[in-house]
N, C-alpha and C positions, 0 to 999 in steps of 0.2 A: 613136574613143573620146574622150570629153571629158576634158580635163586638169583636175586639181584646181587650186584657187587656190594660187599659189605663196606660201610663207611667207617672211618676211624673215629667217629663221634656219634652220639645219639642226636639225630636232627630234631627230635621233639624237645629234648632237654635244651638244645641250642636255641630253638624258637622260644622256649619258656624264658631263657635268660634275656633274649632280645625283647620279648614282650614286657618283662619287668622293667627294663631300661626305658621303654617307650611309653607304656601305659600303666605301669605298676604291677604289683603282685596279684595275679588272678590264677590260682591253682586249678580252677575248673577248665581253663584253656588247655593246659597240658593233659589233664585227665580226659577231656573229650577227644582231643587229637589222638591220644593213646588208644582209647576205646574204638575210634573209627579205624585206626590202622589195624588193631587186633581183629576187627570184624572183616577187613579186607583179607588178612592173612588166613583166618579160619575159613571163610567162605571159599577161597581159592583151594585150600587143602581138601576140604570136604567135597567140594564139587569135583575135584580131580578123582576122588575115590568113587563117587557115584556115577560119573560120566560114562564109564564102560557099560553101565546098566541102562543107558539112555535116560538118565535122570539128572535133575538139578537138585539141590538141597530142598527147595520148595516142593518139588514133586515127591521127593522122598518123604518129607514131613506129611504130605497128604496121604500117601500110602500107609504110613505108620498109623496115622489117625484112624484110617479105615480099619486097620487090624485091631485097634483098641475097642472098636464097637462090637457088641455081642453078635450082631448079624453080619458084620463085614460091610455094612452100608450105612450111609448117613445122608440127610438132606444137604444140598449144596449150601444152604444158608447156615447150617450148623457147622459145616467145614470152615466157612469163612469166619464164623464167630470164634471157633476153637483155635484156628491158626492166626486169628487177629489180622486178617487181610480183607481188602475190599472185594465185594462180590465179583467185579470184573477180573480180578486176579485169580479168584477161585475158578471161575469159568475157564479161563485160559489154562490154568494148571490141570484141571480135570480133563479138559478137551485134549490136551497133549497126552495125558495118561490113557485116554480112550484110544487115541490114534496108535499108541504103542501096544494096545491090547492088555494093559495092566488094570484098567478100570472099565466098567460098563455103566451106562446111564439109563434111567427109565423114569417115567412119570411117577411122582409120589402119590400113591393111592389115598393118602390121608390129607393131601393138600393139592387141589386141582391145578394150582399154578406152579407148584414146586417140582423139583427134580431130585431123585435119589442117585447117588454115586455109590457103586459097589466094587469092591476089589475082586479081581478075577483070580483064578488059580495061578496063572502066570504072574500076576501082581504079587501074590503071596510068596512065590518062589524068589522073585526079584528083591522084594523087601527083606526077606530073610538073608539072602546073600549079601546085599548092600549093608545090612546091619552088622553082620559078622565082620565085614571089612572096616566099617566105621569104628566098631568097638576095638578092633585090633590096633587102630591108630589113635585110640582114645579121643575120637572126635576132634583131633587136632590139638588137644589140650594136654599132650604128654609131658609138657614142661612143668605141669602142676600135679601134686598128689591129690588124693581124695579130699583131704581136709581143705586144701587150698581151693579146690573146685567148689566145695560147699561154701567157703567164704566169698568167692566170686558171686555165686548165686545169691547169697544173703545181702551182699553189698548192692547188687543191682535191683533187688526186690523193691525197695522204697521208690526208686525211679519208675518202675513199672506200675506200682500202686498209684503214684501221683499222675501218671499218664492215663489212668482209668482202665488198665488192663483187667483188673479185678478189684473186688472190695476186700480189704483186710478183715480177717475174722477168724 
């Protein structure tokens, strides 16, 4: 991935200065802008690693989730719930994995309206290879050590709880 030209200043810090001058001190503006930029950076880096496997990070996450299940298969509704995405997104993701031969779909015998997605042997091979590559590049977070990664996780947890991702307990 080509790197953009480096600026001689931090544009987010500059925007924060201008924001303070115009609307007052609002630290959350600089924080959200930094988070959004970090998300762009990380998604681009991770997608570049999984692209040779015919994956996006969303498809990779779905494959990993299937490997976490005991039987290698889950109902589509459970996939959406665990990945915290809309059912339409799950369908699109799984359908693309099916077209790639990485996942198979079949009717759920326990739910007449439901569908089960199951990882194929090819899907298992791909997820193992992609995981090795992602781990080798620290999922794009190589600028941080293990303690700092744990701090990032802890700092974002209250936001996720407030959004209703899960109940604290």
